C-alpha positions as CSV (number, residue, x, y, z in Angstrom):
1,X,112.3,93.5,114.8
2,X,113.8,90.6,112.7
3,X,115.1,88.7,115.7
4,X,111.7,88.9,117.3
5,X,110.0,87.5,114.2
6,X,112.4,84.5,114.1
7,X,111.8,83.8,117.6
8,X,108.0,83.5,117.0
9,X,107.6,79.9,115.8
10,X,104.0,80.6,114.9
11,X,104.9,83.3,112.5
12,X,107.9,81.4,111.0
13,X,105.7,78.6,110.0
14,X,103.0,80.7,108.7
15,X,102.4,80.2,104.9
16,X,102.8,83.5,102.9
17,X,100.4,83.6,99.8
18,X,101.5,86.4,97.4
19,X,99.4,87.6,94.6
20,X,101.5,87.8,91.5
21,X,99.3,87.1,88.7
22,X,98.3,90.8,87.7
23,X,98.3,92.0,84.1
24,X,100.2,95.3,84.9
25,X,98.3,97.1,82.1
26,X,99.1,100.5,83.5
27,X,102.8,99.8,83.4
28,X,102.9,98.8,79.7
29,X,104.0,102.3,78.5
30,X,107.2,101.7,80.4
31,X,107.5,98.0,81.2
32,X,105.9,95.4,78.8
33,X,108.4,92.6,78.9
34,X,106.6,90.4,81.5
35,X,104.4,90.2,84.6
36,X,104.3,93.1,86.9
37,X,106.1,91.2,89.8
38,X,109.2,90.9,87.6
39,X,109.5,94.8,86.8
40,X,113.1,95.5,87.2
41,X,114.0,97.8,90.3
42,X,117.7,98.7,90.5
43,X,118.7,95.5,88.5
44,X,116.4,93.1,90.5
45,X,112.6,92.2,89.9
46,X,110.2,93.6,92.4
47,X,109.4,90.1,93.7
48,X,113.0,89.8,94.9
49,X,112.5,92.7,97.3
50,X,109.1,91.1,98.6
51,X,110.8,87.6,99.1
52,X,113.9,89.2,100.8
53,X,111.5,90.9,103.3
54,X,109.8,87.6,104.1
55,X,113.1,85.8,104.5
56,X,114.3,88.7,106.8
57,X,111.2,88.2,109.1
58,X,111.9,84.6,109.4
59,X,109.3,83.2,107.1
60,X,110.2,80.3,104.6
61,X,106.9,78.9,103.4
62,X,105.7,80.8,100.2
63,X,103.0,80.1,97.8
64,X,102.9,82.3,94.6
65,X,99.4,82.8,93.2
66,X,100.2,82.8,89.5
67,X,98.3,84.0,86.4
68,X,99.6,86.2,83.7
69,X,103.4,85.6,83.1
70,X,103.5,82.4,85.3
71,X,106.3,80.7,83.2
72,X,108.5,83.8,83.5
73,X,108.2,83.9,87.3
74,X,108.8,80.3,87.7
75,X,111.9,80.5,85.5
76,X,113.2,83.5,87.5
77,X,112.6,81.6,90.8
78,X,114.4,78.5,89.5
79,X,117.4,80.6,88.7
80,X,117.7,82.0,92.3
81,X,119.1,80.7,95.6
82,X,116.4,82.2,97.9
83,X,116.4,79.9,101.0
84,X,112.6,79.7,100.8
85,X,110.2,76.7,100.3
86,X,108.3,78.2,97.4
87,X,105.2,76.6,95.8
88,X,103.0,77.6,92.8
89,X,99.3,77.9,92.6
90,X,98.1,78.3,88.9
91,X,94.8,79.8,87.8
92,X,93.3,78.1,84.7
93,X,91.3,81.4,84.4
94,X,91.3,84.7,86.2
95,X,90.0,84.1,89.8
96,X,90.1,87.6,91.2
97,X,92.3,88.4,94.2
98,X,90.2,86.4,96.8
99,X,89.6,83.5,94.4
100,X,93.4,83.2,93.8
101,X,94.2,83.3,97.6
102,X,91.4,80.8,98.1
103,X,92.8,78.4,95.5
104,X,96.3,78.7,97.0
105,X,95.0,78.1,100.4
106,X,93.0,75.0,99.4
107,X,96.2,73.5,97.8
108,X,98.9,74.4,100.2
109,X,97.6,75.7,103.6
110,X,94.2,74.4,104.4
111,X,93.2,74.8,108.1
112,X,96.2,77.1,108.7
113,X,96.5,80.9,109.4
114,X,97.8,82.5,106.4
115,X,99.7,85.7,105.6
116,X,98.4,87.1,102.4
117,X,100.2,89.8,100.5
118,X,99.8,91.8,97.2
119,X,102.6,91.1,94.9
120,X,102.9,94.8,93.6
121,X,103.3,96.7,96.8
122,X,105.5,96.8,99.9
123,X,104.9,98.0,103.2
124,X,107.7,98.2,105.6
125,X,106.3,96.7,109.1
126,X,106.9,94.3,111.8
127,X,105.1,91.2,110.9
128,X,105.9,89.9,114.3
129,X,104.1,92.8,116.0
130,X,101.1,92.3,113.6
131,X,101.1,88.6,114.4
132,X,101.0,89.4,118.1
133,X,98.2,91.9,117.8
134,X,96.2,89.5,115.7
135,X,96.8,86.6,118.1
136,X,96.3,88.8,121.3
137,X,92.9,90.3,120.1
138,X,91.8,86.7,118.9
139,X,91.0,88.3,115.6
140,X,89.6,86.5,112.6
141,X,91.2,88.8,110.2
142,X,93.7,91.5,110.4
143,X,94.7,94.1,107.8
144,X,97.9,96.2,107.7
145,X,97.2,100.0,107.1
146,X,99.9,102.1,105.6
147,X,99.9,105.9,106.4
148,X,100.4,108.0,103.3
149,X,100.5,111.7,102.7
150,X,97.8,111.6,100.0
151,X,95.0,108.9,100.1
152,X,93.4,110.2,96.8
153,X,94.7,107.4,94.4
154,X,93.9,104.7,96.9
155,X,90.9,105.4,99.0
156,X,91.0,105.7,102.8
157,X,90.2,103.4,105.7
158,X,88.4,104.4,108.8
159,X,89.2,102.7,112.2
160,X,87.3,103.0,115.5
161,X,88.8,103.7,118.9
162,X,88.9,99.9,119.6
163,X,91.1,99.3,116.6
164,X,88.5,97.7,114.4
165,X,88.0,98.9,110.7
166,X,84.7,100.5,110.1
167,X,84.6,101.4,106.5
168,X,86.5,101.7,103.3
169,X,86.2,104.9,101.4
170,X,86.4,105.2,97.6
171,X,89.0,107.2,95.8
172,X,88.5,110.8,96.1
173,X,89.9,114.0,94.5
174,X,90.8,115.4,97.9
175,X,94.5,115.0,98.6
176,X,94.4,114.3,102.4
177,X,96.8,112.3,104.5
178,X,95.4,109.1,106.1
179,X,95.6,105.4,106.3
180,X,95.1,103.1,103.3
181,X,94.9,99.3,102.6
182,X,98.7,98.2,102.8
183,X,98.0,95.0,101.0
184,X,99.1,92.6,103.9
185,X,96.7,90.4,105.8
186,X,96.5,87.7,108.4
187,X,93.3,85.5,107.8
188,X,92.2,82.6,109.9
189,X,90.9,79.4,108.2
190,X,87.4,80.5,108.8
191,X,88.0,83.5,106.6
192,X,89.6,81.4,103.9
193,X,87.0,78.6,104.0
194,X,84.3,81.1,103.1
195,X,85.8,82.2,99.8
196,X,83.8,81.1,97.1
197,X,85.9,78.9,94.7
198,X,83.9,78.4,91.6
199,X,83.9,82.1,90.4
200,X,86.0,85.3,90.1
201,X,86.0,86.8,93.7
202,X,87.5,90.1,94.7
203,X,89.1,90.4,98.1
204,X,88.8,94.3,98.0
205,X,85.2,94.4,96.8
206,X,83.6,91.3,98.1
207,X,85.4,89.6,101.0
208,X,86.7,92.6,103.2
209,X,83.4,94.5,103.2
210,X,81.6,91.4,104.4
211,X,84.4,90.9,106.9
212,X,83.6,94.3,108.5
213,X,80.4,92.8,110.0
214,X,82.4,89.9,111.5
215,X,85.4,92.0,112.6
216,X,88.3,93.3,110.7
217,X,91.3,94.3,113.1
218,X,93.6,97.2,111.9
219,X,97.2,97.1,112.3
220,X,98.4,100.7,111.6
221,X,102.0,101.3,110.2
222,X,103.9,104.4,109.4
223,X,106.5,102.4,107.6
224,X,107.6,103.0,104.1
225,X,104.9,102.0,101.4
226,X,105.0,101.8,97.6
227,X,102.8,100.4,95.0
228,X,104.4,100.0,91.7
229,X,101.2,99.8,89.8
230,X,101.7,103.1,87.9
231,X,104.7,104.3,85.9
232,X,105.5,107.1,88.2
233,X,105.8,104.9,91.3
234,X,107.7,102.4,89.4
235,X,110.2,105.2,88.7
236,X,110.1,106.3,92.3
237,X,111.0,102.8,93.4
238,X,114.2,102.9,91.4
239,X,115.6,105.5,93.8
240,X,114.0,104.4,97.0
241,X,113.3,100.6,97.3
242,X,116.9,99.5,97.7
243,X,117.5,101.5,100.7
244,X,114.3,100.0,102.3
245,X,114.9,96.3,101.5
246,X,118.7,96.1,100.8
């Protein structure tokens, strides 16, 4: 998987935009020392695992979309030898998930296909296979979906027989297995150019629902998934994540 990704010149040159500006308010009972992306997992910040995964897939260009705790993140990166070309996109005020991505795109990746990722979750998948699917289907936008045993916390995603997303379902009390948004996307410039830059814009509530009408391709994965947004999953990551991203 990793070798295939490194041989794919398009993927290796793709800028990765990572959302690491979240407040992490739900984690404060167990972690209040910094931004969510720096929450310690087995002695390393969560962000270290994300960056390691990108490097393992042959990517080198990274833009961190910064908000809360920006200085702490920059200081941590400056102390590492990551082998990545990392840039910073600062928000002067909260821009929302899509707004933050749009700002980073306008500064460092305009006119390019981008890989966009949440900074508080990890989905183990083949980025090379996702890239090939996106390119082969001439998709404008592709979303990675994670298969989980219980979709109630996240809300589920429905996909038709042709592989296109048809709907996003709200969180439900029903505890059923299914596919959820895995927090990894490939976007063409046409998608990023439509993001409104002068206000707070949500990727999940505004951009993706509109994209359904234009075409949102699904890349399904049954790989390991974890979102550290709540204390119980941060605790679970302590025993699991090191084996997934050594």
